[in-house]
ZADO-1210 file (C-alpha; in nm, 4 decimals, padded with zeros to 6 digits):
<atoms>
<atom x="04.9778" y="00.3668" z="-03.9186" code="UNK" pos="1"/>
<atom x="04.7841" y="00.5400" z="-04.1866" code="UNK" pos="2"/>
<atom x="04.4110" y="00.6244" z="-04.1597" code="UNK" pos="3"/>
<atom x="04.2207" y="00.6102" z="-04.4821" code="UNK" pos="4"/>
<atom x="03.9326" y="00.8529" z="-04.5167" code="UNK" pos="5"/>
<atom x="03.6400" y="00.8261" z="-04.7530" code="UNK" pos="6"/>
<atom x="03.6169" y="01.2050" z="-04.7893" code="UNK" pos="7"/>
<atom x="03.7871" y="01.3897" z="-05.0600" code="UNK" pos="8"/>
<atom x="04.0666" y="01.6206" z="-04.9580" code="UNK" pos="9"/>
<atom x="03.9531" y="01.9591" z="-04.8439" code="UNK" pos="10"/>
<atom x="03.5936" y="01.8482" z="-04.7919" code="UNK" pos="11"/>
<atom x="03.4502" y="01.9397" z="-04.4528" code="UNK" pos="12"/>
<atom x="03.2209" y="01.7205" z="-04.2499" code="UNK" pos="13"/>
<atom x="02.8912" y="01.8912" z="-04.1676" code="UNK" pos="14"/>
<atom x="02.7444" y="01.8115" z="-03.8245" code="UNK" pos="15"/>
<atom x="02.4025" y="01.9425" z="-03.8992" code="UNK" pos="16"/>
<atom x="02.1182" y="01.7459" z="-03.7416" code="UNK" pos="17"/>
<atom x="01.7553" y="01.8283" z="-03.7721" code="UNK" pos="18"/>
<atom x="01.5867" y="01.9703" z="-03.4605" code="UNK" pos="19"/>
<atom x="01.3687" y="01.6577" z="-03.4408" code="UNK" pos="20"/>
<atom x="01.6739" y="01.4301" z="-03.4122" code="UNK" pos="21"/>
<atom x="01.8234" y="01.6484" z="-03.1391" code="UNK" pos="22"/>
<atom x="01.4906" y="01.6472" z="-02.9540" code="UNK" pos="23"/>
<atom x="01.4708" y="01.2660" z="-02.9657" code="UNK" pos="24"/>
<atom x="01.8285" y="01.2354" z="-02.8380" code="UNK" pos="25"/>
<atom x="01.7607" y="01.4796" z="-02.5527" code="UNK" pos="26"/>
<atom x="01.4395" y="01.2966" z="-02.4625" code="UNK" pos="27"/>
<atom x="01.6205" y="00.9605" z="-02.4582" code="UNK" pos="28"/>
<atom x="01.8858" y="01.1036" z="-02.2249" code="UNK" pos="29"/>
<atom x="01.6167" y="01.2396" z="-01.9944" code="UNK" pos="30"/>
<atom x="01.4376" y="00.9039" z="-01.9701" code="UNK" pos="31"/>
<atom x="01.7673" y="00.7270" z="-01.9051" code="UNK" pos="32"/>
<atom x="01.8059" y="00.9319" z="-01.5859" code="UNK" pos="33"/>
<atom x="01.4601" y="00.8410" z="-01.4477" code="UNK" pos="34"/>
<atom x="01.4067" y="00.5363" z="-01.2229" code="UNK" pos="35"/>
<atom x="01.3198" y="00.2240" z="-01.4192" code="UNK" pos="36"/>
<atom x="01.0257" y="00.1175" z="-01.2053" code="UNK" pos="37"/>
<atom x="00.8113" y="00.4202" z="-01.1243" code="UNK" pos="38"/>
<atom x="00.5304" y="00.2087" z="-00.9749" code="UNK" pos="39"/>
<atom x="00.7524" y="00.0656" z="-00.7004" code="UNK" pos="40"/>
<atom x="00.9319" y="00.3953" z="-00.6379" code="UNK" pos="41"/>
<atom x="00.6054" y="00.5820" z="-00.5695" code="UNK" pos="42"/>
<atom x="00.4652" y="00.3534" z="-00.3017" code="UNK" pos="43"/>
<atom x="00.5706" y="00.4901" z="00.0342" code="UNK" pos="44"/>
<atom x="00.2844" y="00.3828" z="00.2598" code="UNK" pos="45"/>
<atom x="00.0320" y="00.1077" z="00.3263" code="UNK" pos="46"/>
<atom x="-00.3368" y="00.1711" z="00.3909" code="UNK" pos="47"/>
<atom x="-00.4604" y="-00.0744" z="00.6539" code="UNK" pos="48"/>
<atom x="-00.7897" y="-00.1420" z="00.8221" code="UNK" pos="49"/>
<atom x="-00.8162" y="-00.2779" z="01.1733" code="UNK" pos="50"/>
<atom x="-01.1019" y="-00.4247" z="01.3732" code="UNK" pos="51"/>
<atom x="-01.1231" y="-00.4195" z="01.7509" code="UNK" pos="52"/>
<atom x="-01.3417" y="-00.7263" z="01.8143" code="UNK" pos="53"/>
<atom x="-01.4320" y="-00.6177" z="02.1688" code="UNK" pos="54"/>
<atom x="-01.5730" y="-00.2757" z="02.0779" code="UNK" pos="55"/>
<atom x="-01.6598" y="-00.3629" z="01.7147" code="UNK" pos="56"/>
<atom x="-01.4774" y="-00.0455" z="01.6090" code="UNK" pos="57"/>
<atom x="-01.3203" y="-00.0423" z="01.2614" code="UNK" pos="58"/>
<atom x="-01.0283" y="00.1933" z="01.2013" code="UNK" pos="59"/>
<atom x="-00.8647" y="00.2829" z="00.8720" code="UNK" pos="60"/>
<atom x="-00.5075" y="00.4073" z="00.9031" code="UNK" pos="61"/>
<atom x="-00.1983" y="00.4690" z="00.6930" code="UNK" pos="62"/>
<atom x="00.1404" y="00.3260" z="00.7856" code="UNK" pos="63"/>
<atom x="00.4515" y="00.4838" z="00.6394" code="UNK" pos="64"/>
<atom x="00.7175" y="00.2298" z="00.5417" code="UNK" pos="65"/>
<atom x="00.9603" y="00.1417" z="00.8241" code="UNK" pos="66"/>
<atom x="00.7681" y="00.3572" z="01.0752" code="UNK" pos="67"/>
<atom x="00.5843" y="00.1756" z="01.3566" code="UNK" pos="68"/>
<atom x="00.2188" y="00.2651" z="01.4211" code="UNK" pos="69"/>
<atom x="00.0211" y="00.1621" z="01.7295" code="UNK" pos="70"/>
<atom x="-00.3267" y="00.0092" z="01.6979" code="UNK" pos="71"/>
<atom x="-00.4567" y="-00.0903" z="02.0409" code="UNK" pos="72"/>
<atom x="-00.1847" y="-00.3108" z="02.1932" code="UNK" pos="73"/>
<atom x="-00.0401" y="-00.3879" z="01.8487" code="UNK" pos="74"/>
<atom x="00.2625" y="-00.2209" z="01.6988" code="UNK" pos="75"/>
<atom x="00.2511" y="-00.2469" z="01.3177" code="UNK" pos="76"/>
<atom x="00.5526" y="-00.1842" z="01.0942" code="UNK" pos="77"/>
<atom x="00.5209" y="-00.1978" z="00.7155" code="UNK" pos="78"/>
<atom x="00.8437" y="-00.2984" z="00.5443" code="UNK" pos="79"/>
<atom x="00.7371" y="-00.3069" z="00.1791" code="UNK" pos="80"/>
<atom x="00.4331" y="-00.2525" z="-00.0405" code="UNK" pos="81"/>
<atom x="00.3675" y="-00.3585" z="-00.3997" code="UNK" pos="82"/>
<atom x="00.0784" y="-00.2545" z="-00.6202" code="UNK" pos="83"/>
<atom x="00.0204" y="-00.3898" z="-00.9673" code="UNK" pos="84"/>
<atom x="00.0009" y="-00.1407" z="-01.2554" code="UNK" pos="85"/>
<atom x="-00.3459" y="-00.0318" z="-01.3723" code="UNK" pos="86"/>
<atom x="-00.3387" y="-00.2482" z="-01.6855" code="UNK" pos="87"/>
<atom x="-00.3094" y="-00.5699" z="-01.4770" code="UNK" pos="88"/>
<atom x="-00.5695" y="-00.7222" z="-01.2414" code="UNK" pos="89"/>
<atom x="-00.5816" y="-00.5161" z="-00.9191" code="UNK" pos="90"/>
<atom x="-00.3670" y="-00.6411" z="-00.6324" code="UNK" pos="91"/>
<atom x="-00.1843" y="-00.4794" z="-00.3438" code="UNK" pos="92"/>
<atom x="00.0460" y="-00.6699" z="-00.1143" code="UNK" pos="93"/>
<atom x="00.2391" y="-00.5498" z="00.1895" code="UNK" pos="94"/>
<atom x="00.5076" y="-00.7067" z="00.4049" code="UNK" pos="95"/>
<atom x="00.4089" y="-00.6378" z="00.7655" code="UNK" pos="96"/>
<atom x="00.5595" y="-00.7032" z="01.1068" code="UNK" pos="97"/>
<atom x="00.3033" y="-00.6967" z="01.3875" code="UNK" pos="98"/>
<atom x="00.4090" y="-00.7102" z="01.7516" code="UNK" pos="99"/>
<atom x="00.2026" y="-00.7041" z="02.0679" code="UNK" pos="100"/>
<atom x="00.3094" y="-00.4712" z="02.3488" code="UNK" pos="101"/>
<atom x="00.1271" y="-00.5356" z="02.6762" code="UNK" pos="102"/>
<atom x="00.2085" y="-00.3813" z="03.0103" code="UNK" pos="103"/>
<atom x="00.4296" y="-00.6000" z="03.2252" code="UNK" pos="104"/>
<atom x="00.5101" y="-00.8423" z="02.9422" code="UNK" pos="105"/>
<atom x="00.7826" y="-00.8609" z="02.6826" code="UNK" pos="106"/>
<atom x="00.7148" y="-00.7591" z="02.3221" code="UNK" pos="107"/>
<atom x="00.5853" y="-01.0576" z="02.1257" code="UNK" pos="108"/>
<atom x="00.6085" y="-01.0962" z="01.7469" code="UNK" pos="109"/>
<atom x="00.2620" y="-01.2068" z="01.6283" code="UNK" pos="110"/>
<atom x="00.2950" y="-01.1798" z="01.2507" code="UNK" pos="111"/>
<atom x="00.5725" y="-01.1309" z="00.9978" code="UNK" pos="112"/>
<atom x="00.4914" y="-01.1803" z="00.6317" code="UNK" pos="113"/>
<atom x="00.3012" y="-01.0710" z="00.3239" code="UNK" pos="114"/>
<atom x="-00.0660" y="-00.9741" z="00.3406" code="UNK" pos="115"/>
<atom x="-00.2708" y="-00.9458" z="00.0209" code="UNK" pos="116"/>
<atom x="-00.5585" y="-00.7026" z="-00.0270" code="UNK" pos="117"/>
<atom x="-00.7562" y="-00.9343" z="-00.2556" code="UNK" pos="118"/>
<atom x="-00.7359" y="-01.2370" z="-00.0221" code="UNK" pos="119"/>
<atom x="-00.6998" y="-01.1232" z="00.3393" code="UNK" pos="120"/>
<atom x="-00.7675" y="-01.4734" z="00.4730" code="UNK" pos="121"/>
<atom x="-00.4715" y="-01.6236" z="00.2863" code="UNK" pos="122"/>
<atom x="-00.2143" y="-01.4785" z="00.5237" code="UNK" pos="123"/>
<atom x="-00.3898" y="-01.3286" z="00.8244" code="UNK" pos="124"/>
<atom x="-00.3089" y="-01.2121" z="01.1747" code="UNK" pos="125"/>
<atom x="-00.4330" y="-01.4616" z="01.4342" code="UNK" pos="126"/>
<atom x="-00.5336" y="-01.2578" z="01.7405" code="UNK" pos="127"/>
<atom x="-00.8292" y="-01.2880" z="01.9806" code="UNK" pos="128"/>
<atom x="-00.8959" y="-00.9111" z="02.0005" code="UNK" pos="129"/>
<atom x="-00.7702" y="-00.7531" z="01.6751" code="UNK" pos="130"/>
<atom x="-00.7946" y="-00.8130" z="01.3011" code="UNK" pos="131"/>
<atom x="-00.5724" y="-00.6192" z="01.0597" code="UNK" pos="132"/>
<atom x="-00.5833" y="-00.6340" z="00.6807" code="UNK" pos="133"/>
<atom x="-00.4328" y="-00.4502" z="00.3824" code="UNK" pos="134"/>
<atom x="-00.6494" y="-00.2204" z="00.1718" code="UNK" pos="135"/>
<atom x="-00.4016" y="-00.0533" z="-00.0622" code="UNK" pos="136"/>
<atom x="-00.0540" y="00.0852" z="-00.1227" code="UNK" pos="137"/>
<atom x="-00.0354" y="00.4614" z="-00.1483" code="UNK" pos="138"/>
<atom x="00.1820" y="00.7661" z="-00.1827" code="UNK" pos="139"/>
<atom x="00.2136" y="00.9455" z="00.1488" code="UNK" pos="140"/>
<atom x="00.1534" y="01.3196" z="00.1180" code="UNK" pos="141"/>
<atom x="00.3305" y="01.5611" z="00.3481" code="UNK" pos="142"/>
<atom x="-00.0146" y="01.6799" z="00.4675" code="UNK" pos="143"/>
<atom x="-00.1412" y="01.3362" z="00.5702" code="UNK" pos="144"/>
<atom x="-00.0650" y="01.1719" z="00.9018" code="UNK" pos="145"/>
<atom x="-00.0293" y="00.8138" z="01.0199" code="UNK" pos="146"/>
<atom x="-00.2914" y="00.7441" z="01.2786" code="UNK" pos="147"/>
<atom x="-00.3847" y="00.4341" z="01.4648" code="UNK" pos="148"/>
</atoms>
């Protein structure tokens, strides 16, 4: 098999690229290594607000994903949190599992589903003593603590 070349014999191929072309290629390689969806990758916690209807006390607390937090007799576990990008209408939604742990009784699953910050009544916890609703999705700092 014979390879035909368009170059004249003895002519060398120059691999000289301008610095701008090399910079663009390096930048493209760098962006290829980053996660595709930075918005979803950043959200590691859910900011919730809870109301104790007996004492009328409102508590704001942060729940790290897949880490249970206790609020009164409720045990709240956030499984996922989505926040729309800033250029879209604001909306935060979290998938929560809420269980009730009372002394002398078995653990009871009260709520499992998505809660939306903009419409808390759409998918709400039905409980005679406690109300819980989503405020926002956030990035959990190493200095902040989950409290409930």
